[in-house]
Biopython code that builds the backbone (N, CA, C, O; Angstrom):
import numpy as np
from Bio.PDB.StructureBuilder import StructureBuilder

atoms = [
    (1, "MET", "N", (104.309, 96.339, 80.515)),
    (1, "MET", "CA", (103.135, 96.966, 81.086)),
    (1, "MET", "C", (102.081, 97.089, 79.993)),
    (1, "MET", "O", (102.371, 97.525, 78.879)),
    (2, "SER", "N", (100.889, 96.709, 80.318)),
    (2, "SER", "CA", (99.780, 96.816, 79.377)),
    (2, "SER", "C", (99.358, 98.273, 79.227)),
    (2, "SER", "O", (99.543, 99.084, 80.134)),
    (3, "VAL", "N", (98.790, 98.589, 78.073)),
    (3, "VAL", "CA", (98.335, 99.954, 77.794)),
    (3, "VAL", "C", (96.885, 99.910, 77.361)),
    (3, "VAL", "O", (96.499, 99.088, 76.530)),
    (4, "ILE", "N", (96.079, 100.801, 77.930)),
    (4, "ILE", "CA", (94.672, 100.939, 77.549)),
    (4, "ILE", "C", (94.422, 102.410, 77.260)),
    (4, "ILE", "O", (94.854, 103.285, 78.011)),
    (5, "MET", "N", (93.726, 102.671, 76.172)),
    (5, "MET", "CA", (93.369, 104.051, 75.841)),
    (5, "MET", "C", (92.161, 104.470, 76.672)),
    (5, "MET", "O", (91.296, 103.653, 76.986)),
    (6, "ALA", "N", (92.115, 105.740, 77.021)),
    (6, "ALA", "CA", (91.021, 106.254, 77.850)),
    (6, "ALA", "C", (89.664, 105.989, 77.206)),
    (6, "ALA", "O", (88.693, 105.696, 77.903)),
    (7, "GLY", "N", (89.591, 106.092, 75.872)),
    (7, "GLY", "CA", (88.324, 105.830, 75.182)),
    (7, "GLY", "C", (87.823, 104.417, 75.410)),
    (7, "GLY", "O", (86.627, 104.198, 75.602)),
    (8, "GLU", "N", (88.738, 103.457, 75.388)),
    (8, "GLU", "CA", (88.358, 102.065, 75.646)),
    (8, "GLU", "C", (87.871, 101.909, 77.081)),
    (8, "GLU", "O", (86.908, 101.188, 77.342)),
    (9, "LEU", "N", (88.532, 102.579, 78.000)),
    (9, "LEU", "CA", (88.130, 102.520, 79.405)),
    (9, "LEU", "C", (86.737, 103.131, 79.584)),
    (9, "LEU", "O", (85.933, 102.633, 80.372)),
    (10, "LYS", "N", (86.459, 104.205, 78.853)),
    (10, "LYS", "CA", (85.133, 104.831, 78.927)),
    (10, "LYS", "C", (84.062, 103.882, 78.399)),
    (10, "LYS", "O", (82.982, 103.772, 78.980)),
    (11, "ARG", "N", (84.363, 103.197, 77.298)),
    (11, "ARG", "CA", (83.375, 102.304, 76.698)),
    (11, "ARG", "C", (83.143, 101.043, 77.525)),
    (11, "ARG", "O", (82.002, 100.631, 77.731)),
    (12, "LYS", "N", (84.227, 100.436, 77.995)),
    (12, "LYS", "CA", (84.125, 99.134, 78.660)),
    (12, "LYS", "C", (84.123, 99.215, 80.176)),
    (12, "LYS", "O", (83.743, 98.256, 80.848)),
    (13, "GLY", "N", (84.539, 100.335, 80.713)),
    (13, "GLY", "CA", (84.594, 100.476, 82.160)),
    (13, "GLY", "C", (85.676, 99.598, 82.773)),
    (13, "GLY", "O", (86.691, 99.307, 82.140)),
    (14, "VAL", "N", (85.450, 99.190, 83.985)),
    (14, "VAL", "CA", (86.430, 98.402, 84.728)),
    (14, "VAL", "C", (86.731, 97.073, 84.035)),
    (14, "VAL", "O", (87.820, 96.522, 84.196)),
    (15, "SER", "N", (85.784, 96.564, 83.277)),
    (15, "SER", "CA", (86.015, 95.285, 82.598)),
    (15, "SER", "C", (87.158, 95.382, 81.582)),
    (15, "SER", "O", (87.723, 94.356, 81.203)),
    (16, "ALA", "N", (87.503, 96.575, 81.142)),
    (16, "ALA", "CA", (88.649, 96.742, 80.240)),
    (16, "ALA", "C", (89.960, 96.509, 80.983)),
    (16, "ALA", "O", (90.960, 96.141, 80.366)),
    (17, "LEU", "N", (89.970, 96.715, 82.279)),
    (17, "LEU", "CA", (91.195, 96.570, 83.071)),
    (17, "LEU", "C", (91.488, 95.120, 83.451)),
    (17, "LEU", "O", (92.648, 94.714, 83.520)),
    (18, "ALA", "N", (90.452, 94.356, 83.691)),
    (18, "ALA", "CA", (90.631, 92.995, 84.222)),
    (18, "ALA", "C", (91.588, 92.134, 83.398)),
    (18, "ALA", "O", (92.511, 91.555, 83.971)),
    (19, "PRO", "N", (91.410, 92.025, 82.077)),
    (19, "PRO", "CA", (92.342, 91.161, 81.320)),
    (19, "PRO", "C", (93.780, 91.672, 81.383)),
    (19, "PRO", "O", (94.719, 90.885, 81.491)),
    (20, "ALA", "N", (93.945, 92.983, 81.314)),
    (20, "ALA", "CA", (95.297, 93.549, 81.352)),
    (20, "ALA", "C", (95.948, 93.307, 82.708)),
    (20, "ALA", "O", (97.140, 93.007, 82.779)),
    (21, "LEU", "N", (95.178, 93.434, 83.779)),
    (21, "LEU", "CA", (95.737, 93.236, 85.120)),
    (21, "LEU", "C", (96.009, 91.766, 85.418)),
    (21, "LEU", "O", (96.758, 91.460, 86.346)),
    (22, "LYS", "N", (95.424, 90.861, 84.661)),
    (22, "LYS", "CA", (95.760, 89.444, 84.824)),
    (22, "LYS", "C", (97.159, 89.165, 84.283)),
    (22, "LYS", "O", (97.871, 88.296, 84.787)),
    (23, "GLU", "N", (97.543, 89.920, 83.244)),
    (23, "GLU", "CA", (98.868, 89.746, 82.642)),
    (23, "GLU", "C", (99.951, 90.491, 83.419)),
    (23, "GLU", "O", (101.038, 89.959, 83.640)),
    (24, "ASP", "N", (99.656, 91.711, 83.828)),
    (24, "ASP", "CA", (100.614, 92.570, 84.528)),
    (24, "ASP", "C", (99.976, 93.106, 85.798)),
    (24, "ASP", "O", (98.753, 93.104, 85.944)),
    (25, "GLU", "N", (100.815, 93.562, 86.711)),
    (25, "GLU", "CA", (100.297, 94.163, 87.942)),
    (25, "GLU", "C", (99.966, 95.635, 87.759)),
    (25, "GLU", "O", (99.432, 96.271, 88.668)),
    (26, "GLU", "N", (100.279, 96.176, 86.596)),
    (26, "GLU", "CA", (99.997, 97.585, 86.348)),
    (26, "GLU", "C", (99.566, 97.789, 84.903)),
    (26, "GLU", "O", (100.001, 97.077, 83.998)),
    (27, "VAL", "N", (98.702, 98.779, 84.710)),
    (27, "VAL", "CA", (98.189, 99.103, 83.381)),
    (27, "VAL", "C", (98.337, 100.603, 83.177)),
    (27, "VAL", "O", (97.957, 101.399, 84.035)),
    (28, "LEU", "N", (98.886, 100.973, 82.047)),
    (28, "LEU", "CA", (99.053, 102.380, 81.698)),
    (28, "LEU", "C", (97.811, 102.845, 80.953)),
    (28, "LEU", "O", (97.383, 102.194, 80.000)),
    (29, "ILE", "N", (97.232, 103.953, 81.372)),
    (29, "ILE", "CA", (96.077, 104.548, 80.711)),
    (29, "ILE", "C", (96.580, 105.751, 79.920)),
    (29, "ILE", "O", (97.227, 106.640, 80.473)),
    (30, "THR", "N", (96.279, 105.773, 78.622)),
    (30, "THR", "CA", (96.697, 106.900, 77.794)),
    (30, "THR", "C", (95.500, 107.786, 77.492)),
    (30, "THR", "O", (94.376, 107.310, 77.333)),
    (31, "VAL", "N", (95.763, 109.071, 77.416)),
    (31, "VAL", "CA", (94.750, 110.055, 77.050)),
    (31, "VAL", "C", (95.305, 110.823, 75.853)),
    (31, "VAL", "O", (96.358, 111.455, 75.941)),
    (32, "ARG", "N", (94.592, 110.762, 74.749)),
    (32, "ARG", "CA", (95.033, 111.379, 73.496)),
    (32, "ARG", "C", (96.443, 110.931, 73.117)),
    (32, "ARG", "O", (97.258, 111.721, 72.642)),
    (33, "GLY", "N", (96.705, 109.654, 73.338)),
    (33, "GLY", "CA", (97.978, 109.070, 72.944)),
    (33, "GLY", "C", (99.132, 109.304, 73.901)),
    (33, "GLY", "O", (100.247, 108.848, 73.648)),
    (34, "ARG", "N", (98.886, 109.999, 74.981)),
    (34, "ARG", "CA", (99.955, 110.277, 75.952)),
    (34, "ARG", "C", (99.712, 109.514, 77.251)),
    (34, "ARG", "O", (98.581, 109.454, 77.733)),
    (35, "PRO", "N", (100.763, 108.934, 77.818)),
    (35, "PRO", "CA", (100.622, 108.249, 79.107)),
    (35, "PRO", "C", (100.120, 109.227, 80.163)),
    (35, "PRO", "O", (100.661, 110.323, 80.308)),
    (36, "ARG", "N", (99.081, 108.829, 80.901)),
    (36, "ARG", "CA", (98.493, 109.762, 81.862)),
    (36, "ARG", "C", (98.308, 109.159, 83.248)),
    (36, "ARG", "O", (98.553, 109.826, 84.253)),
    (37, "TYR", "N", (97.882, 107.917, 83.306)),
    (37, "TYR", "CA", (97.588, 107.276, 84.590)),
    (37, "TYR", "C", (98.144, 105.862, 84.605)),
    (37, "TYR", "O", (98.380, 105.258, 83.558)),
    (38, "VAL", "N", (98.349, 105.344, 85.812)),
    (38, "VAL", "CA", (98.722, 103.948, 85.988)),
    (38, "VAL", "C", (97.761, 103.346, 87.003)),
    (38, "VAL", "O", (97.545, 103.905, 88.079)),
    (39, "VAL", "N", (97.195, 102.216, 86.653)),
    (39, "VAL", "CA", (96.326, 101.463, 87.555)),
    (39, "VAL", "C", (97.116, 100.232, 87.978)),
    (39, "VAL", "O", (97.688, 99.536, 87.139)),
    (40, "VAL", "N", (97.149, 99.966, 89.282)),
    (40, "VAL", "CA", (97.883, 98.811, 89.781)),
    (40, "VAL", "C", (96.942, 97.905, 90.575)),
    (40, "VAL", "O", (95.899, 98.344, 91.061)),
    (41, "THR", "N", (97.326, 96.643, 90.697)),
    (41, "THR", "CA", (96.551, 95.728, 91.525)),
    (41, "THR", "C", (96.669, 96.157, 92.981)),
    (41, "THR", "O", (97.597, 96.872, 93.358)),
    (42, "LEU", "N", (95.733, 95.720, 93.778)),
    (42, "LEU", "CA", (95.758, 96.063, 95.194)),
    (42, "LEU", "C", (97.002, 95.498, 95.878)),
    (42, "LEU", "O", (97.584, 96.152, 96.743)),
    (43, "ASP", "N", (97.408, 94.299, 95.499)),
    (43, "ASP", "CA", (98.618, 93.705, 96.081)),
    (43, "ASP", "C", (99.845, 94.569, 95.791)),
    (43, "ASP", "O", (100.662, 94.814, 96.678)),
    (44, "LYS", "N", (99.969, 95.027, 94.547)),
    (44, "LYS", "CA", (101.110, 95.876, 94.188)),
    (44, "LYS", "C", (101.044, 97.192, 94.956)),
    (44, "LYS", "O", (102.059, 97.660, 95.473)),
    (45, "TYR", "N", (99.865, 97.789, 95.035)),
    (45, "TYR", "CA", (99.696, 99.038, 95.774)),
    (45, "TYR", "C", (100.122, 98.864, 97.234)),
    (45, "TYR", "O", (100.834, 99.706, 97.781)),
    (46, "ASN", "N", (99.686, 97.773, 97.857)),
    (46, "ASN", "CA", (100.047, 97.530, 99.258)),
    (46, "ASN", "C", (101.547, 97.364, 99.422)),
    (46, "ASN", "O", (102.114, 97.851, 100.400)),
    (47, "ARG", "N", (102.206, 96.688, 98.485)),
    (47, "ARG", "CA", (103.666, 96.549, 98.551)),
    (47, "ARG", "C", (104.353, 97.899, 98.398)),
    (47, "ARG", "O", (105.322, 98.188, 99.100)),
    (48, "LEU", "N", (103.856, 98.723, 97.484)),
    (48, "LEU", "CA", (104.438, 100.060, 97.300)),
    (48, "LEU", "C", (104.277, 100.915, 98.559)),
    (48, "LEU", "O", (105.217, 101.586, 98.986)),
    (49, "ARG", "N", (103.088, 100.886, 99.143)),
    (49, "ARG", "CA", (102.840, 101.659, 100.375)),
    (49, "ARG", "C", (103.737, 101.168, 101.504)),
    (49, "ARG", "O", (104.317, 101.973, 102.233)),
    (50, "GLU", "N", (103.851, 99.858, 101.651)),
    (50, "GLU", "CA", (104.694, 99.290, 102.695)),
    (50, "GLU", "C", (106.141, 99.742, 102.499)),
    (50, "GLU", "O", (106.832, 100.076, 103.462)),
    (51, "SER", "N", (106.584, 99.749, 101.267)),
    (51, "SER", "CA", (107.945, 100.189, 100.953)),
    (51, "SER", "C", (108.134, 101.671, 101.291)),
    (51, "SER", "O", (109.164, 102.057, 101.845)),
    (52, "GLU", "N", (107.138, 102.500, 100.955)),
    (52, "GLU", "CA", (107.208, 103.929, 101.278)),
    (52, "GLU", "C", (107.267, 104.149, 102.791)),
    (52, "GLU", "O", (108.052, 104.961, 103.281)),
    (53, "LEU", "N", (106.431, 103.419, 103.515)),
    (53, "LEU", "CA", (106.402, 103.575, 104.971)),
    (53, "LEU", "C", (107.710, 103.103, 105.600)),
    (53, "LEU", "O", (108.204, 103.725, 106.541)),
    (54, "ALA", "N", (108.269, 102.021, 105.096)),
    (54, "ALA", "CA", (109.553, 101.532, 105.613)),
    (54, "ALA", "C", (110.646, 102.563, 105.370)),
    (54, "ALA", "O", (111.496, 102.783, 106.233)),
    (55, "GLN", "N", (110.629, 103.198, 104.195)),
    (55, "GLN", "CA", (111.611, 104.239, 103.892)),
    (55, "GLN", "C", (111.437, 105.434, 104.835)),
    (55, "GLN", "O", (112.424, 106.006, 105.297)),
    (56, "ALA", "N", (110.195, 105.811, 105.121)),
    (56, "ALA", "CA", (109.933, 106.929, 106.032)),
    (56, "ALA", "C", (110.474, 106.617, 107.432)),
    (56, "ALA", "O", (111.032, 107.492, 108.093)),
    (57, "VAL", "N", (110.309, 105.385, 107.873)),
    (57, "VAL", "CA", (110.834, 104.986, 109.191)),
    (57, "VAL", "C", (112.360, 105.050, 109.188)),
    (57, "VAL", "O", (112.960, 105.532, 110.149)),
    (58, "ARG", "N", (112.996, 104.567, 108.111)),
    (58, "ARG", "CA", (114.466, 104.633, 108.023)),
    (58, "ARG", "C", (114.948, 106.082, 108.070)),
    (58, "ARG", "O", (115.928, 106.392, 108.747)),
    (59, "GLU", "N", (114.257, 106.968, 107.349)),
    (59, "GLU", "CA", (114.638, 108.378, 107.339)),
    (59, "GLU", "C", (114.448, 109.017, 108.712)),
    (59, "GLU", "O", (115.291, 109.796, 109.157)),
    (60, "ALA", "N", (113.351, 108.692, 109.380)),
    (60, "ALA", "CA", (113.097, 109.249, 110.715)),
    (60, "ALA", "C", (114.156, 108.766, 111.710)),
    (60, "ALA", "O", (114.637, 109.541, 112.536)),
    (61, "ARG", "N", (114.508, 107.505, 111.628)),
    (61, "ARG", "CA", (115.554, 106.974, 112.525)),
    (61, "ARG", "C", (116.899, 107.648, 112.253)),
    (61, "ARG", "O", (117.642, 107.964, 113.183)),
    (62, "ALA", "N", (117.205, 107.864, 110.979)),
    (62, "ALA", "CA", (118.465, 108.542, 110.630)),
    (62, "ALA", "C", (118.454, 109.977, 111.132)),
    (62, "ALA", "O", (119.466, 110.462, 111.636)),
    (63, "ASP", "N", (117.318, 110.664, 110.999)),
    (63, "ASP", "CA", (117.206, 112.040, 111.502)),
    (63, "ASP", "C", (117.382, 112.074, 113.020)),
    (63, "ASP", "O", (118.064, 112.950, 113.553)),
    (64, "TYR", "N", (116.763, 111.116, 113.711)),
    (64, "TYR", "CA", (116.877, 111.065, 115.166)),
    (64, "TYR", "C", (118.330, 110.812, 115.574)),
    (64, "TYR", "O", (118.860, 111.472, 116.467)),
    (65, "LYS", "N", (118.960, 109.852, 114.908)),
    (65, "LYS", "CA", (120.351, 109.502, 115.224)),
    (65, "LYS", "C", (121.287, 110.679, 114.954)),
    (65, "LYS", "O", (122.267, 110.870, 115.675)),
    (66, "ALA", "N", (120.992, 111.465, 113.922)),
    (66, "ALA", "CA", (121.830, 112.613, 113.556)),
    (66, "ALA", "C", (121.503, 113.859, 114.379)),
    (66, "ALA", "O", (122.150, 114.895, 114.227)),
    (67, "GLY", "N", (120.496, 113.756, 115.252)),
    (67, "GLY", "CA", (120.159, 114.887, 116.107)),
    (67, "GLY", "C", (119.284, 115.937, 115.432)),
    (67, "GLY", "O", (119.213, 117.075, 115.895)),
    (68, "ARG", "N", (118.626, 115.569, 114.352)),
    (68, "ARG", "CA", (117.776, 116.521, 113.649)),
    (68, "ARG", "C", (116.334, 116.500, 114.149)),
    (68, "ARG", "O", (115.478, 117.190, 113.596)),
    (69, "ILE", "N", (116.060, 115.718, 115.186)),
    (69, "ILE", "CA", (114.725, 115.638, 115.775)),
    (69, "ILE", "C", (114.821, 116.057, 117.226)),
    (69, "ILE", "O", (115.680, 115.583, 117.970)),
    (70, "GLU", "N", (113.928, 116.953, 117.619)),
    (70, "GLU", "CA", (113.874, 117.396, 119.008)),
    (70, "GLU", "C", (113.060, 116.397, 119.822)),
    (70, "GLU", "O", (111.998, 115.953, 119.388)),
    (71, "ASP", "N", (113.551, 116.052, 120.977)),
    (71, "ASP", "CA", (112.841, 115.162, 121.884)),
    (71, "ASP", "C", (112.508, 115.990, 123.110)),
    (71, "ASP", "O", (113.346, 116.160, 123.995)),
    (72, "GLU", "N", (111.274, 116.511, 123.167)),
    (72, "GLU", "CA", (110.917, 117.443, 124.235)),
    (72, "GLU", "C", (109.453, 117.299, 124.622)),
    (72, "GLU", "O", (108.687, 116.607, 123.951)),
    (73, "THR", "N", (109.078, 117.945, 125.690)),
    (73, "THR", "CA", (107.693, 117.944, 126.138)),
    (73, "THR", "C", (106.888, 118.914, 125.276)),
    (73, "THR", "O", (107.448, 119.702, 124.513)),
    (74, "VAL", "N", (105.567, 118.840, 125.414)),
    (74, "VAL", "CA", (104.699, 119.775, 124.688)),
    (74, "VAL", "C", (105.009, 121.206, 125.124)),
    (74, "VAL", "O", (105.088, 122.108, 124.290)),
    (75, "THR", "N", (105.184, 121.410, 126.422)),
    (75, "THR", "CA", (105.496, 122.745, 126.934)),
    (75, "THR", "C", (106.810, 123.260, 126.351)),
    (75, "THR", "O", (106.905, 124.417, 125.941)),
    (76, "GLY", "N", (107.807, 122.404, 126.320)),
    (76, "GLY", "CA", (109.094, 122.800, 125.747)),
    (76, "GLY", "C", (108.977, 123.103, 124.266)),
    (76, "GLY", "O", (109.598, 124.038, 123.760)),
    (77, "HIS", "N", (108.189, 122.321, 123.588)),
    (77, "HIS", "CA", (107.987, 122.537, 122.158)),
    (77, "HIS", "C", (107.318, 123.892, 121.914)),
    (77, "HIS", "O", (107.760, 124.656, 121.056)),
    (78, "MET", "N", (106.264, 124.186, 122.660)),
    (78, "MET", "CA", (105.557, 125.463, 122.507)),
    (78, "MET", "C", (106.488, 126.636, 122.825)),
    (78, "MET", "O", (106.451, 127.659, 122.143)),
    (79, "ARG", "N", (107.313, 126.491, 123.849)),
    (79, "ARG", "CA", (108.280, 127.538, 124.204)),
    (79, "ARG", "C", (109.271, 127.765, 123.062)),
    (79, "ARG", "O", (109.583, 128.905, 122.715)),
    (80, "ARG", "N", (109.757, 126.678, 122.488)),
    (80, "ARG", "CA", (110.710, 126.792, 121.377)),
    (80, "ARG", "C", (110.069, 127.458, 120.166)),
    (80, "ARG", "O", (110.703, 128.274, 119.497)),
    (81, "LEU", "N", (108.804, 127.109, 119.878)),
    (81, "LEU", "CA", (108.101, 127.734, 118.753)),
    (81, "LEU", "C", (107.918, 129.238, 118.972)),
    (81, "LEU", "O", (108.098, 130.029, 118.046)),
    (82, "ARG", "N", (107.560, 129.629, 120.198)),
    (82, "ARG", "CA", (107.397, 131.062, 120.498)),
    (82, "ARG", "C", (108.716, 131.799, 120.343)),
    (82, "ARG", "O", (108.733, 132.934, 119.866)),
    (83, "ASN", "N", (109.816, 131.179, 120.733)),
    (83, "ASN", "CA", (111.130, 131.814, 120.623)),
    (83, "ASN", "C", (111.576, 131.951, 119.170)),
    (83, "ASN", "O", (112.358, 132.844, 118.846)),
    (84, "GLU", "N", (111.089, 131.082, 118.302)),
    (84, "GLU", "CA", (111.468, 131.151, 116.885)),
    (84, "GLU", "C", (110.743, 132.254, 116.136)),
    (84, "GLU", "O", (111.181, 132.675, 115.065)),
    (85, "ILE", "N", (109.633, 132.725, 116.697)),
    (85, "ILE", "CA", (108.849, 133.766, 116.001)),
    (85, "ILE", "C", (109.481, 135.126, 116.133)),
    (85, "ILE", "O", (108.952, 136.107, 115.609)),
]
sb = StructureBuilder()
sb.init_structure("model")
sb.init_model(0)
sb.init_chain("A")
sb.init_seg("    ")
for serial, (resi, resn, name, xyz) in enumerate(atoms, 1):
    if name == "N":
        sb.init_residue(resn, " ", resi, " ")
    sb.init_atom(name, np.array(xyz, "f"), 0.0, 1.0, " ", f" {name:<3s}", serial, name[0])
structure = sb.get_structure()
């Protein structure tokens, strides 16, 4: 992973990121010598989001299969919420 110091990013702006992102899909931004931010290409970001959403769907399906999700009408839901108070 490429590393760019925040000062360099301030001086050069986005043009400081372009060469690093050509080599890697992610660039680490350091502030006062400490890792602080990661910039990723749009393609990598989209893959990460897709992976997160797929995991959320798997978890929701597992919850439904295990009976941890209520399948009810709006009226039934409101009644259940009132009873929980």
